[in-house]
FIKOLZA-1660 file (N, C-alpha, C; in steps of 0.1 Angstrom, whole numbers, plus 5000, padded with zeros to 4 digits):
% residues 260
   i   px   py   pz ch aa at
   1 9193 9186 4181  A  M  N
   1 9189 9176 4190  A  M CA
   1 9195 9163 4185  A  M  C
   2 9202 9156 4194  A  L  N
   2 9206 9143 4192  A  L CA
   2 9197 9133 4198  A  L  C
   3 9190 9125 4189  A  L  N
   3 9180 9116 4194  A  L CA
   3 9184 9101 4190  A  L  C
   4 9181 9092 4200  A  A  N
   4 9185 9078 4197  A  A CA
   4 9173 9069 4201  A  A  C
   5 9173 9058 4195  A  T  N
   5 9163 9047 4198  A  T CA
   5 9170 9034 4200  A  T  C
   6 9167 9027 4211  A  W  N
   6 9174 9014 4214  A  W CA
   6 9165 9005 4221  A  W  C
   7 9164 8993 4216  A  N  N
   7 9157 8982 4223  A  N CA
   7 9168 8975 4232  A  N  C
   8 9167 8978 4245  A  V  N
   8 9179 8973 4253  A  V CA
   8 9177 8958 4258  A  V  C
   9 9165 8953 4256  A  N  N
   9 9163 8939 4260  A  N CA
   9 9166 8937 4275  A  N  C
  10 9159 8944 4283  A  S  N
  10 9161 8944 4297  A  S CA
  10 9170 8956 4302  A  S  C
  11 9164 8966 4307  A  V  N
  11 9172 8977 4312  A  V CA
  11 9180 8974 4324  A  V  C
  12 9176 8964 4332  A  V  N
  12 9183 8961 4344  A  V CA
  12 9195 8953 4340  A  V  C
  13 9193 8943 4330  A  A  N
  13 9205 8934 4326  A  A CA
  13 9215 8943 4319  A  A  C
  14 9210 8954 4312  A  R  N
  14 9219 8962 4303  A  R CA
  14 9223 8975 4310  A  R  C
  15 9220 8977 4322  A  L  N
  15 9222 8990 4329  A  L CA
  15 9237 8995 4327  A  L  C
  16 9247 8987 4331  A  P  N
  16 9260 8992 4329  A  P CA
  16 9264 8996 4315  A  P  C
  17 9260 8989 4306  A  R  N
  17 9262 8993 4292  A  R CA
  17 9255 9005 4288  A  R  C
  18 9242 9006 4292  A  L  N
  18 9234 9018 4289  A  L CA
  18 9240 9031 4296  A  L  C
  19 9244 9030 4308  A  L  N
  19 9250 9042 4314  A  L CA
  19 9263 9046 4307  A  L  C
  20 9271 9036 4305  A  E  N
  20 9284 9039 4297  A  E CA
  20 9281 9046 4283  A  E  C
  21 9271 9040 4277  A  W  N
  21 9268 9046 4263  A  W CA
  21 9262 9060 4265  A  W  C
  22 9253 9062 4274  A  L  N
  22 9247 9075 4277  A  L CA
  22 9259 9086 4279  A  L  C
  23 9269 9081 4288  A  A  N
  23 9279 9091 4291  A  A CA
  23 9289 9094 4280  A  A  C
  24 9290 9084 4270  A  A  N
  24 9299 9085 4260  A  A CA
  24 9293 9093 4248  A  A  C
  25 9280 9090 4245  A  T  N
  25 9273 9095 4233  A  T CA
  25 9265 9108 4236  A  T  C
  26 9260 9110 4248  A  R  N
  26 9253 9122 4252  A  R CA
  26 9242 9126 4244  A  R  C
  27 9233 9117 4240  A  P  N
  27 9221 9121 4232  A  P CA
  27 9212 9130 4241  A  P  C
  28 9205 9138 4234  A  D  N
  28 9196 9147 4242  A  D CA
  28 9183 9139 4246  A  D  C
  29 9179 9130 4237  A  V  N
  29 9167 9122 4239  A  V CA
  29 9169 9108 4236  A  V  C
  30 9166 9098 4244  A  V  N
  30 9167 9084 4241  A  V CA
  30 9154 9076 4243  A  V  C
  31 9150 9070 4233  A  C  N
  31 9138 9061 4233  A  C CA
  31 9142 9047 4235  A  C  C
  32 9137 9041 4247  A  L  N
  32 9140 9027 4250  A  L CA
  32 9128 9018 4248  A  L  C
  33 9131 9005 4244  A  Q  N
  33 9121 8996 4243  A  Q CA
  33 9125 8983 4250  A  Q  C
  34 9115 8974 4253  A  E  N
  34 9117 8962 4260  A  E CA
  34 9125 8964 4273  A  E  C
  35 9121 8973 4281  A  T  N
  35 9127 8976 4294  A  T CA
  35 9126 8965 4304  A  T  C
  36 9114 8958 4302  A  K  N
  36 9112 8947 4312  A  K CA
  36 9110 8949 4327  A  K  C
  37 9107 8961 4330  A  V  N
  37 9106 8965 4344  A  V CA
  37 9093 8973 4346  A  V  C
  38 9087 8972 4358  A  A  N
  38 9077 8981 4362  A  A CA
  38 9082 8995 4365  A  A  C
  39 9074 9005 4364  A  N  N
  39 9079 9018 4365  A  N CA
  39 9087 9020 4378  A  N  C
  40 9082 9015 4390  A  A  N
  40 9090 9016 4402  A  A CA
  40 9103 9011 4402  A  A  C
  41 9105 9001 4393  A  A  N
  41 9119 8994 4394  A  A CA
  41 9128 8999 4383  A  A  C
  42 9123 9009 4375  A  F  N
  42 9132 9015 4365  A  F CA
  42 9143 9023 4372  A  F  C
  43 9156 9022 4366  A  P  N
  43 9167 9029 4373  A  P CA
  43 9168 9045 4370  A  P  C
  44 9157 9051 4375  A  S  N
  44 9156 9065 4372  A  S CA
  44 9167 9073 4378  A  S  C
  45 9171 9069 4390  A  D  N
  45 9181 9076 4398  A  D CA
  45 9194 9075 4390  A  D  C
  46 9198 9064 4386  A  A  N
  46 9210 9061 4379  A  A CA
  46 9211 9070 4366  A  A  C
  47 9200 9070 4358  A  V  N
  47 9202 9078 4345  A  V CA
  47 9199 9093 4349  A  V  C
  48 9193 9096 4360  A  G  N
  48 9191 9109 4365  A  G CA
  48 9205 9115 4368  A  G  C
  49 9215 9108 4374  A  E  N
  49 9227 9112 4377  A  E CA
  49 9235 9117 4364  A  E  C
  50 9230 9113 4353  A  L  N
  50 9237 9117 4340  A  L CA
  50 9228 9129 4334  A  L  C
  51 9219 9133 4341  A  G  N
  51 9211 9145 4336  A  G CA
  51 9198 9142 4329  A  G  C
  52 9194 9129 4330  A  Y  N
  52 9182 9125 4322  A  Y CA
  52 9170 9123 4331  A  Y  C
  53 9159 9130 4327  A  A  N
  53 9145 9127 4332  A  A CA
  53 9139 9115 4326  A  A  C
  54 9130 9109 4332  A  S  N
  54 9124 9096 4326  A  S CA
  54 9109 9097 4325  A  S  C
  55 9104 9094 4313  A  A  N
  55 9090 9091 4311  A  A CA
  55 9088 9076 4309  A  A  C
  56 9080 9070 4317  A  L  N
  56 9080 9055 4318  A  L CA
  56 9067 9049 4316  A  L  C
  57 9067 9037 4309  A  H  N
  57 9054 9029 4308  A  H CA
  57 9059 9014 4308  A  H  C
  58 9059 9008 4320  A  G  N
  58 9062 8995 4321  A  G CA
  58 9054 8988 4332  A  G  C
  59 9052 8974 4330  A  D  N
  59 9044 8966 4339  A  D CA
  59 9051 8954 4345  A  D  C
  60 9065 8954 4342  A  G  N
  60 9073 8943 4348  A  G CA
  60 9074 8931 4340  A  G  C
  61 9066 8930 4328  A  R  N
  61 9067 8919 4320  A  R CA
  61 9077 8920 4308  A  R  C
  62 9075 8914 4297  A  W  N
  62 9086 8913 4286  A  W CA
  62 9085 8926 4278  A  W  C
  63 9076 8935 4280  A  N  N
  63 9075 8948 4272  A  N CA
  63 9081 8959 4280  A  N  C
  64 9076 8971 4278  A  G  N
  64 9080 8983 4286  A  G CA
  64 9089 8992 4277  A  G  C
  65 9085 9004 4278  A  V  N
  65 9091 9015 4271  A  V CA
  65 9094 9027 4279  A  V  C
  66 9104 9035 4275  A  A  N
  66 9107 9047 4283  A  A CA
  66 9113 9057 4273  A  A  C
  67 9112 9070 4278  A  I  N
  67 9119 9081 4271  A  I CA
  67 9128 9088 4281  A  I  C
  68 9141 9089 4278  A  L  N
  68 9150 9096 4286  A  L CA
  68 9153 9109 4280  A  L  C
  69 9153 9120 4287  A  S  N
  69 9155 9134 4281  A  S CA
  69 9163 9142 4290  A  S  C
  70 9172 9149 4285  A  R  N
  70 9179 9160 4292  A  R CA
  70 9176 9174 4287  A  R  C
  71 9165 9174 4279  A  V  N
  71 9160 9187 4273  A  V CA
  71 9146 9190 4277  A  V  C
  72 9140 9183 4288  A  G  N
  72 9128 9185 4292  A  G CA
  72 9118 9173 4288  A  G  C
  73 9107 9171 4296  A  L  N
  73 9097 9162 4294  A  L CA
  73 9084 9169 4297  A  L  C
  74 9075 9171 4287  A  E  N
  74 9062 9176 4289  A  E CA
  74 9051 9168 4283  A  E  C
  75 9039 9169 4288  A  A  N
  75 9027 9162 4282  A  A CA
  75 9030 9147 4279  A  A  C
  76 9034 9140 4290  A  V  N
  76 9037 9127 4289  A  V CA
  76 9024 9119 4288  A  V  C
  77 9023 9109 4279  A  A  N
  77 9012 9100 4277  A  A CA
  77 9016 9086 4275  A  A  C
  78 9012 9078 4284  A  A  N
  78 9015 9063 4284  A  A CA
  78 9004 9057 4276  A  A  C
  79 9008 9050 4265  A  G  N
  79 8997 9043 4257  A  G CA
  79 8989 9053 4249  A  G  C
  80 8979 9048 4243  A  F  N
  80 8970 9057 4235  A  F CA
  80 8955 9052 4235  A  F  C
  81 8947 9061 4232  A  E  N
  81 8933 9059 4234  A  E CA
  81 8929 9048 4224  A  E  C
  82 8921 9038 4228  A  G  N
  82 8917 9027 4220  A  G CA
  82 8927 9018 4217  A  G  C
  83 8938 9018 4225  A  E  N
  83 8949 9008 4222  A  E CA
  83 8944 8993 4223  A  E  C
  84 8946 8985 4213  A  P  N
  84 8942 8971 4215  A  P CA
  84 8951 8963 4223  A  P  C
  85 8946 8952 4229  A  G  N
  85 8955 8943 4236  A  G CA
  85 8952 8929 4232  A  G  C
  86 8960 8920 4237  A  L  N
  86 8957 8905 4233  A  L CA
  86 8948 8900 4245  A  L  C
  87 8954 8897 4256  A  D  N
  87 8946 8893 4268  A  D CA
  87 8944 8907 4275  A  D  C
  88 8952 8916 4275  A  A  N
  88 8951 8928 4281  A  A CA
  88 8960 8939 4274  A  A  C
  89 8957 8952 4276  A  V  N
  89 8965 8962 4270  A  V CA
  89 8979 8962 4276  A  V  C
  90 8990 8962 4268  A  E  N
  90 9003 8961 4273  A  E CA
  90 9011 8974 4273  A  E  C
  91 9023 8974 4279  A  A  N
  91 9030 8986 4279  A  A CA
  91 9039 8987 4267  A  A  C
  92 9034 8994 4257  A  R  N
  92 9041 8994 4243  A  R CA
  92 9044 9008 4238  A  R  C
  93 9040 9018 4244  A  S  N
  93 9042 9031 4239  A  S CA
  93 9042 9042 4250  A  S  C
  94 9050 9052 4248  A  V  N
  94 9049 9064 4257  A  V CA
  94 9053 9076 4248  A  V  C
  95 9047 9087 4250  A  A  N
  95 9050 9099 4242  A  A CA
  95 9053 9110 4252  A  A  C
  96 9061 9120 4248  A  A  N
  96 9064 9132 4256  A  A CA
  96 9069 9143 4246  A  A  C
  97 9067 9155 4250  A  T  N
  97 9073 9166 4243  A  T CA
  97 9087 9170 4248  A  T  C
  98 9097 9170 4240  A  C  N
  98 9110 9173 4245  A  C CA
  98 9116 9185 4236  A  C  C
  99 9117 9196 4242  A  A  N
  99 9122 9208 4235  A  A CA
  99 9115 9211 4223  A  A  C
 100 9102 9210 4224  A  G  N
 100 9092 9213 4213  A  G CA
 100 9091 9203 4203  A  G  C
 101 9097 9191 4204  A  V  N
 101 9094 9179 4195  A  V CA
 101 9087 9169 4202  A  V  C
 102 9076 9165 4196  A  R  N
 102 9067 9154 4201  A  R CA
 102 9074 9141 4198  A  R  C
 103 9078 9134 4208  A  V  N
 103 9086 9121 4206  A  V CA
 103 9077 9110 4211  A  V  C
 104 9076 9099 4203  A  W  N
 104 9070 9087 4206  A  W CA
 104 9080 9076 4206  A  W  C
 105 9081 9067 4217  A  T  N
 105 9088 9055 4216  A  T CA
 105 9078 9043 4216  A  T  C
 106 9080 9034 4207  A  V  N
 106 9070 9022 4205  A  V CA
 106 9078 9010 4204  A  V  C
 107 9070 8999 4210  A  Y  N
 107 9075 8986 4209  A  Y CA
 107 9064 8977 4203  A  Y  C
 108 9064 8975 4191  A  V  N
 108 9054 8969 4183  A  V CA
 108 9054 8955 4186  A  V  C
 109 9042 8948 4188  A  P  N
 109 9042 8934 4191  A  P CA
 109 9049 8926 4180  A  P  C
 110 9055 8914 4184  A  N  N
 110 9063 8906 4176  A  N CA
 110 9055 8899 4165  A  N  C
 111 9043 8894 4167  A  G  N
 111 9035 8887 4157  A  G CA
 111 9037 8872 4157  A  G  C
 112 9049 8868 4161  A  R  N
 112 9052 8853 4162  A  R CA
 112 9051 8846 4148  A  R  C
 113 9040 8842 4145  A  T  N
 113 9038 8834 4132  A  T CA
 113 9026 8840 4125  A  T  C
 114 9025 8838 4112  A  L  N
 114 9014 8844 4105  A  L CA
 114 9000 8838 4108  A  L  C
 115 9000 8826 4114  A  D  N
 115 8987 8821 4118  A  D CA
 115 8984 8822 4133  A  D  C
 116 8992 8831 4140  A  S  N
 116 8990 8832 4154  A  S CA
 116 8981 8844 4157  A  S  C
 117 8973 8844 4168  A  P  N
 117 8966 8855 4173  A  P CA
 117 8975 8867 4176  A  P  C
 118 8987 8865 4178  A  H  N
 118 8996 8876 4181  A  H CA
 118 8999 8884 4168  A  H  C
 119 8998 8877 4157  A  Y  N
 119 9000 8884 4144  A  Y CA
 119 8987 8893 4142  A  Y  C
 120 8975 8888 4144  A  T  N
 120 8964 8897 4143  A  T CA
 120 8964 8908 4152  A  T  C
 121 8969 8906 4164  A  Y  N
 121 8970 8917 4174  A  Y CA
 121 8980 8927 4169  A  Y  C
 122 8992 8922 4164  A  K  N
 122 9002 8931 4158  A  K CA
 122 8996 8941 4148  A  K  C
 123 8988 8936 4138  A  L  N
 123 8983 8944 4128  A  L CA
 123 8972 8954 4134  A  L  C
 124 8965 8949 4144  A  A  N
 124 8954 8958 4150  A  A CA
 124 8962 8969 4159  A  A  C
 125 8973 8965 4164  A  W  N
 125 8981 8975 4172  A  W CA
 125 8986 8985 4163  A  W  C
 126 8992 8982 4151  A  L  N
 126 8997 8992 4142  A  L CA
 126 8987 9000 4137  A  L  C
 127 8975 8995 4135  A  A  N
 127 8964 9003 4129  A  A CA
 127 8959 9013 4141  A  A  C
 128 8958 9008 4153  A  G  N
 128 8956 9017 4164  A  G CA
 128 8965 9029 4165  A  G  C
 129 8979 9025 4164  A  L  N
 129 8990 9036 4164  A  L CA
 129 8988 9046 4153  A  L  C
 130 8984 9041 4141  A  R  N
 130 8981 9051 4130  A  R CA
 130 8971 9061 4135  A  R  C
 131 8960 9056 4140  A  G  N
 131 8949 9065 4144  A  G CA
 131 8954 9074 4155  A  G  C
 132 8962 9069 4165  A  A  N
 132 8967 9078 4176  A  A CA
 132 8976 9089 4170  A  A  C
 133 8985 9085 4160  A  L  N
 133 8994 9095 4155  A  L CA
 133 8987 9105 4146  A  L  C
 134 8976 9101 4139  A  A  N
 134 8969 9111 4131  A  A CA
 134 8962 9120 4140  A  A  C
 135 8957 9115 4152  A  A  N
 135 8951 9125 4161  A  A CA
 135 8962 9135 4167  A  A  C
 136 8974 9130 4168  A  E  N
 136 8985 9139 4174  A  E CA
 136 8988 9150 4163  A  E  C
 137 8989 9145 4151  A  I  N
 137 8992 9155 4139  A  I CA
 137 8980 9165 4138  A  I  C
 138 8968 9159 4140  A  G  N
 138 8956 9168 4139  A  G CA
 138 8956 9178 4150  A  G  C
 139 8961 9175 4161  A  A  N
 139 8961 9184 4173  A  A CA
 139 8973 9194 4172  A  A  C
 140 8980 9194 4162  A  G  N
 140 8991 9204 4160  A  G CA
 140 9005 9200 4163  A  G  C
 141 9007 9187 4165  A  H  N
 141 9021 9183 4167  A  H CA
 141 9028 9181 4154  A  H  C
 142 9031 9192 4148  A  G  N
 142 9038 9191 4135  A  G CA
 142 9053 9186 4135  A  G  C
 143 9059 9188 4147  A  R  N
 143 9072 9183 4148  A  R CA
 143 9072 9171 4157  A  R  C
 144 9072 9159 4149  A  L  N
 144 9069 9146 4155  A  L CA
 144 9079 9136 4151  A  L  C
 145 9083 9128 4160  A  V  N
 145 9092 9117 4158  A  V CA
 145 9087 9104 4165  A  V  C
 146 9085 9094 4157  A  V  N
 146 9080 9081 4162  A  V CA
 146 9092 9071 4160  A  V  C
 147 9097 9066 4170  A  C  N
 147 9108 9056 4169  A  C CA
 147 9107 9044 4178  A  C  C
 148 9114 9034 4174  A  G  N
 148 9114 9022 4183  A  G CA
 148 9115 9009 4175  A  G  C
 149 9112 8999 4182  A  D  N
 149 9113 8985 4176  A  D CA
 149 9100 8982 4170  A  D  C
 150 9099 8982 4156  A  F  N
 150 9087 8981 4149  A  F CA
 150 9084 8967 4146  A  F  C
 151 9094 8958 4148  A  N  N
 151 9093 8943 4144  A  N CA
 151 9088 8942 4131  A  N  C
 152 9091 8951 4121  A  V  N
 152 9088 8950 4107  A  V CA
 152 9101 8955 4100  A  V  C
 153 9105 8947 4090  A  A  N
 153 9115 8951 4080  A  A CA
 153 9108 8957 4068  A  A  C
 154 9109 8970 4066  A  P  N
 154 9100 8976 4056  A  P CA
 154 9102 8971 4041  A  P  C
 155 9114 8967 4038  A  T  N
 155 9116 8962 4024  A  T CA
 155 9125 8951 4025  A  T  C
 156 9127 8944 4014  A  D  N
 156 9136 8932 4013  A  D CA
 156 9150 8937 4015  A  D  C
 157 9154 8949 4013  A  D  N
 157 9167 8953 4015  A  D CA
 157 9171 8954 4030  A  D  C
 158 9160 8953 4038  A  D  N
 158 9162 8954 4052  A  D CA
 158 9163 8941 4059  A  D  C
 159 9166 8930 4052  A  V  N
 159 9169 8917 4058  A  V CA
 159 9181 8912 4049  A  V  C
 160 9188 8902 4056  A  W  N
 160 9200 8898 4050  A  W CA
 160 9198 8889 4038  A  W  C
 161 9186 8881 4038  A  D  N
 161 9183 8873 4027  A  D CA
 161 9168 8871 4026  A  D  C
 162 9161 8878 4017  A  P  N
 162 9146 8877 4017  A  P CA
 162 9142 8862 4016  A  P  C
 163 9149 8853 4009  A  A  N
 163 9145 8840 4008  A  A CA
 163 9144 8832 4021  A  A  C
 164 9152 8837 4031  A  E  N
 164 9151 8831 4044  A  E CA
 164 9139 8834 4052  A  E  C
 165 9131 8844 4047  A  F  N
 165 9119 8849 4055  A  F CA
 165 9106 8847 4048  A  F  C
 166 9106 8839 4038  A  V  N
 166 9094 8835 4031  A  V CA
 166 9085 8828 4041  A  V  C
 167 9072 8833 4042  A  G  N
 167 9062 8828 4051  A  G CA
 167 9065 8831 4065  A  G  C
 168 9073 8841 4068  A  S  N
 168 9075 8846 4082  A  S CA
 168 9069 8859 4085  A  S  C
 169 9068 8862 4098  A  T  N
 169 9064 8876 4101  A  T CA
 169 9076 8885 4099  A  T  C
 170 9073 8898 4102  A  H  N
 170 9083 8909 4100  A  H CA
 170 9085 8913 4086  A  H  C
 171 9081 8905 4076  A  V  N
 171 9083 8909 4062  A  V CA
 171 9070 8907 4054  A  V  C
 172 9059 8903 4061  A  S  N
 172 9047 8900 4054  A  S CA
 172 9041 8913 4047  A  S  C
 173 9033 8911 4036  A  A  N
 173 9028 8923 4029  A  A CA
 173 9019 8931 4039  A  A  C
 174 9012 8925 4047  A  A  N
 174 9002 8932 4056  A  A CA
 174 9010 8941 4066  A  A  C
 175 9022 8935 4072  A  E  N
 175 9029 8943 4081  A  E CA
 175 9035 8955 4074  A  E  C
 176 9041 8952 4062  A  R  N
 176 9048 8963 4055  A  R CA
 176 9037 8974 4050  A  R  C
 177 9025 8970 4047  A  E  N
 177 9015 8979 4044  A  E CA
 177 9011 8988 4056  A  E  C
 178 9012 8982 4068  A  A  N
 178 9009 8990 4080  A  A CA
 178 9019 9000 4082  A  A  C
 179 9031 8998 4080  A  V  N
 179 9042 9007 4081  A  V CA
 179 9040 9018 4070  A  V  C
 180 9037 9015 4058  A  T  N
 180 9034 9024 4047  A  T CA
 180 9022 9033 4051  A  T  C
 181 9012 9028 4058  A  A  N
 181 9001 9035 4062  A  A CA
 181 9006 9046 4072  A  A  C
 182 9015 9043 4081  A  L  N
 182 9021 9054 4090  A  L CA
 182 9028 9064 4081  A  L  C
 183 9036 9061 4072  A  L  N
 183 9043 9070 4063  A  L CA
 183 9033 9079 4056  A  L  C
 184 9022 9074 4053  A  A  N
 184 9012 9082 4045  A  A CA
 184 9006 9093 4054  A  A  C
 185 9009 9093 4066  A  L  N
 185 9005 9104 4075  A  L CA
 185 9014 9116 4073  A  L  C
 186 9025 9115 4065  A  G  N
 186 9034 9126 4062  A  G CA
 186 9047 9123 4070  A  G  C
 187 9049 9111 4073  A  L  N
 187 9062 9107 4081  A  L CA
 187 9072 9102 4070  A  L  C
 188 9085 9103 4073  A  S  N
 188 9095 9098 4065  A  S CA
 188 9104 9088 4073  A  S  C
 189 9107 9078 4067  A  D  N
 189 9116 9067 4073  A  D CA
 189 9131 9071 4072  A  D  C
 190 9137 9075 4083  A  V  N
 190 9151 9079 4083  A  V CA
 190 9160 9066 4080  A  V  C
 191 9168 9066 4070  A  H  N
 191 9176 9054 4067  A  H CA
 191 9190 9058 4072  A  H  C
 192 9194 9051 4083  A  P  N
 192 9207 9055 4089  A  P CA
 192 9218 9048 4081  A  P  C
 193 9230 9053 4082  A  R  N
 193 9242 9047 4075  A  R CA
 193 9247 9037 4085  A  R  C
 194 9253 9027 4080  A  A  N
 194 9259 9017 4088  A  A CA
 194 9275 9021 4089  A  A  C
 195 9280 9021 4102  A  L  N
 195 9295 9024 4103  A  L CA
 195 9303 9013 4098  A  L  C
 196 9297 9001 4097  A  K  N
 196 9303 8989 4091  A  K CA
 196 9292 8980 4086  A  K  C
 197 9294 8973 4074  A  G  N
 197 9285 8963 4070  A  G CA
 197 9272 8970 4065  A  G  C
 198 9261 8962 4065  A  R  N
 198 9248 8967 4060  A  R CA
 198 9242 8973 4071  A  R  C
 199 9232 8982 4069  A  P  N
 199 9226 8991 4079  A  P CA
 199 9215 8983 4086  A  P  C
 200 9218 8973 4094  A  F  N
 200 9209 8964 4102  A  F CA
 200 9209 8969 4117  A  F  C
 201 9198 8967 4123  A  T  N
 201 9198 8971 4137  A  T CA
 201 9195 8959 4147  A  T  C
 202 9193 8948 4142  A  Y  N
 202 9190 8936 4150  A  Y CA
 202 9197 8924 4144  A  Y  C
 203 9202 8916 4154  A  W  N
 203 9209 8903 4150  A  W CA
 203 9205 8893 4160  A  W  C
 204 9199 8883 4156  A  D  N
 204 9196 8872 4166  A  D CA
 204 9208 8867 4173  A  D  C
 205 9207 8864 4186  A  Y  N
 205 9218 8859 4195  A  Y CA
 205 9223 8846 4189  A  Y  C
 206 9215 8838 4183  A  R  N
 206 9220 8825 4179  A  R CA
 206 9229 8825 4168  A  R  C
 207 9238 8815 4168  A  A  N
 207 9246 8811 4157  A  A CA
 207 9256 8821 4152  A  A  C
 208 9259 8830 4161  A  G  N
 208 9268 8841 4157  A  G CA
 208 9264 8850 4146  A  G  C
 209 9251 8853 4145  A  N  N
 209 9245 8860 4134  A  N CA
 209 9250 8874 4134  A  N  C
 210 9254 8880 4145  A  F  N
 210 9260 8893 4144  A  F CA
 210 9273 8894 4136  A  F  C
 211 9282 8885 4140  A  H  N
 211 9295 8884 4133  A  H CA
 211 9294 8880 4119  A  H  C
 212 9283 8872 4115  A  K  N
 212 9281 8868 4102  A  K CA
 212 9274 8879 4093  A  K  C
 213 9269 8889 4100  A  G  N
 213 9262 8900 4093  A  G CA
 213 9247 8895 4089  A  G  C
 214 9242 8885 4096  A  L  N
 214 9228 8882 4093  A  L CA
 214 9219 8890 4102  A  L  C
 215 9215 8901 4097  A  G  N
 215 9207 8910 4105  A  G CA
 215 9194 8915 4098  A  G  C
 216 9187 8924 4105  A  M  N
 216 9175 8930 4100  A  M CA
 216 9175 8945 4104  A  M  C
 217 9169 8953 4096  A  R  N
 217 9165 8967 4101  A  R CA
 217 9150 8967 4104  A  R  C
 218 9148 8966 4118  A  I  N
 218 9134 8966 4123  A  I CA
 218 9133 8978 4133  A  I  C
 219 9143 8985 4137  A  D  N
 219 9143 8996 4146  A  D CA
 219 9143 9009 4137  A  D  C
 220 9131 9016 4138  A  L  N
 220 9129 9026 4128  A  L CA
 220 9129 9040 4135  A  L  C
 221 9131 9050 4128  A  V  N
 221 9129 9064 4132  A  V CA
 221 9121 9070 4121  A  V  C
 222 9109 9074 4124  A  L  N
 222 9100 9081 4115  A  L CA
 222 9098 9095 4119  A  L  C
 223 9100 9105 4110  A  V  N
 223 9099 9119 4113  A  V CA
 223 9090 9127 4105  A  V  C
 224 9083 9137 4110  A  S  N
 224 9074 9144 4102  A  S CA
 224 9080 9153 4092  A  S  C
 225 9072 9159 4083  A  E  N
 225 9076 9167 4072  A  E CA
 225 9084 9179 4078  A  E  C
 226 9081 9185 4089  A  A  N
 226 9087 9196 4095  A  A CA
 226 9101 9193 4099  A  A  C
 227 9103 9180 4103  A  L  N
 227 9116 9176 4109  A  L CA
 227 9125 9170 4099  A  L  C
 228 9120 9165 4088  A  A  N
 228 9128 9157 4078  A  A CA
 228 9139 9165 4073  A  A  C
 229 9137 9179 4070  A  P  N
 229 9149 9187 4065  A  P CA
 229 9159 9189 4075  A  P  C
 230 9156 9187 4088  A  R  N
 230 9166 9190 4099  A  R CA
 230 9175 9178 4101  A  R  C
 231 9172 9166 4096  A  V  N
 231 9181 9155 4098  A  V CA
 231 9194 9156 4090  A  V  C
 232 9205 9158 4098  A  T  N
 232 9218 9161 4092  A  T CA
 232 9227 9148 4092  A  T  C
 233 9223 9138 4100  A  D  N
 233 9231 9126 4101  A  D CA
 233 9222 9115 4108  A  D  C
 234 9224 9102 4105  A  A  N
 234 9218 9091 4111  A  A CA
 234 9227 9079 4110  A  A  C
 235 9229 9073 4120  A  F  N
 235 9238 9061 4120  A  F CA
 235 9234 9050 4130  A  F  C
 236 9238 9038 4128  A  I  N
 236 9236 9026 4137  A  I CA
 236 9250 9024 4144  A  I  C
 237 9248 9025 4157  A  D  N
 237 9261 9023 4166  A  D CA
 237 9262 9008 4168  A  D  C
 238 9269 9001 4158  A  R  N
 238 9271 8987 4160  A  R CA
 238 9281 8983 4172  A  R  C
 239 9289 8993 4176  A  E  N
 239 9297 8990 4188  A  E CA
 239 9290 8986 4200  A  E  C
 240 9278 8992 4201  A  A  N
 240 9270 8990 4213  A  A CA
 240 9264 8975 4213  A  A  C
 241 9265 8968 4201  A  R  N
 241 9261 8955 4200  A  R CA
 241 9272 8944 4203  A  R  C
 242 9284 8950 4205  A  K  N
 242 9295 8941 4207  A  K CA
 242 9298 8938 4222  A  K  C
 243 9308 8930 4226  A  G  N
 243 9312 8930 4239  A  G CA
 243 9304 8919 4247  A  G  C
 244 9305 8920 4260  A  S  N
 244 9298 8910 4268  A  S CA
 244 9284 8914 4272  A  S  C
 245 9275 8904 4271  A  A  N
 245 9261 8906 4275  A  A CA
 245 9254 8918 4269  A  A  C
 246 9255 8919 4254  A  P  N
 246 9249 8930 4248  A  P CA
 246 9234 8927 4246  A  P  C
 247 9226 8938 4242  A  S  N
 247 9213 8936 4237  A  S CA
 247 9215 8930 4223  A  S  C
 248 9204 8924 4217  A  D  N
 248 9204 8919 4204  A  D CA
 248 9201 8930 4194  A  D  C
 249 9199 8942 4198  A  H  N
 249 9197 8954 4190  A  H CA
 249 9208 8964 4192  A  H  C
 250 9210 8972 4182  A  A  N
 250 9220 8983 4183  A  A CA
 250 9212 8996 4183  A  A  C
 251 9217 9007 4190  A  P  N
 251 9211 9020 4189  A  P CA
 251 9211 9026 4175  A  P  C
 252 9200 9033 4172  A  V  N
 252 9200 9041 4160  A  V CA
 252 9201 9056 4165  A  V  C
 253 9210 9064 4160  A  V  N
 253 9212 9077 4165  A  V CA
 253 9209 9087 4153  A  V  C
 254 9201 9097 4156  A  V  N
 254 9197 9107 4146  A  V CA
 254 9201 9121 4151  A  V  C
 255 9206 9129 4142  A  D  N
 255 9211 9143 4145  A  D CA
 255 9201 9153 4139  A  D  C
 256 9193 9160 4147  A  L  N
 256 9184 9170 4141  A  L CA
 256 9191 9184 4143  A  L  C
 257 9192 9190 4132  A  A  N
 257 9197 9205 4133  A  A CA
 257 9188 9214 4140  A  A  C
 258 9194 9224 4147  A  T  N
 258 9186 9233 4154  A  T CA
 258 9177 9241 4145  A  T  C
 259 9165 9244 4148  A  E  N
 259 9156 9251 4139  A  E CA
 259 9161 9265 4137  A  E  C
 260 9162 9270 4124  A  S  N
 260 9167 9283 4121  A  S CA
 260 9155 9293 4122  A  S  C
% end
């Protein structure tokens, strides 16, 4: 199974690039974040022409997630029980079973600043996600993948210069501890190789950060113990971050060997 995750930063704005990438790369399952459309406005027909069924959770605001699969979609679940919200519960996760693998796509809240209510919300959301994933594992979903934009750089190696992030979100101890708590469920953080430069997945649009290599690894793929030995390759497709009107994120692609 070839699985990918990509924060597209508006599926409508990025649709031509997404369709071109899907046709060229042919992943079996694609997890999208920040789709920014309601379910009815998602381009299901366009991706369907390439053989993908869609599992959607979007409300038309700045969030929204989707799973595209050409190997089946079963037991689709939008959001999770007890999911916290800020003013309201937002469209930040959807799960589905694809060819026997339970796949989650997540768009973790940004957090904004350490003294913001959004930061408190972010930590609560990550704690809620841990509970939901623990329930999935407890229900027998041993082949589990959780991927998406976590808005957390797990270590100092995952940012271009730790000194630039002192006192900022995405690198705080509490955020990193929340990701560590997810890993403690028996999940492994797949470290993709970079086809060029350091293995970052996000570069701010401003000041030419992409070309300067000033990035972060905040788009993660977490796999369960049953799947970890099946990871044969993982890479960041920086080419998808180039050209006109790109997303500020690059896709992460993971190759899972067929179960013997």
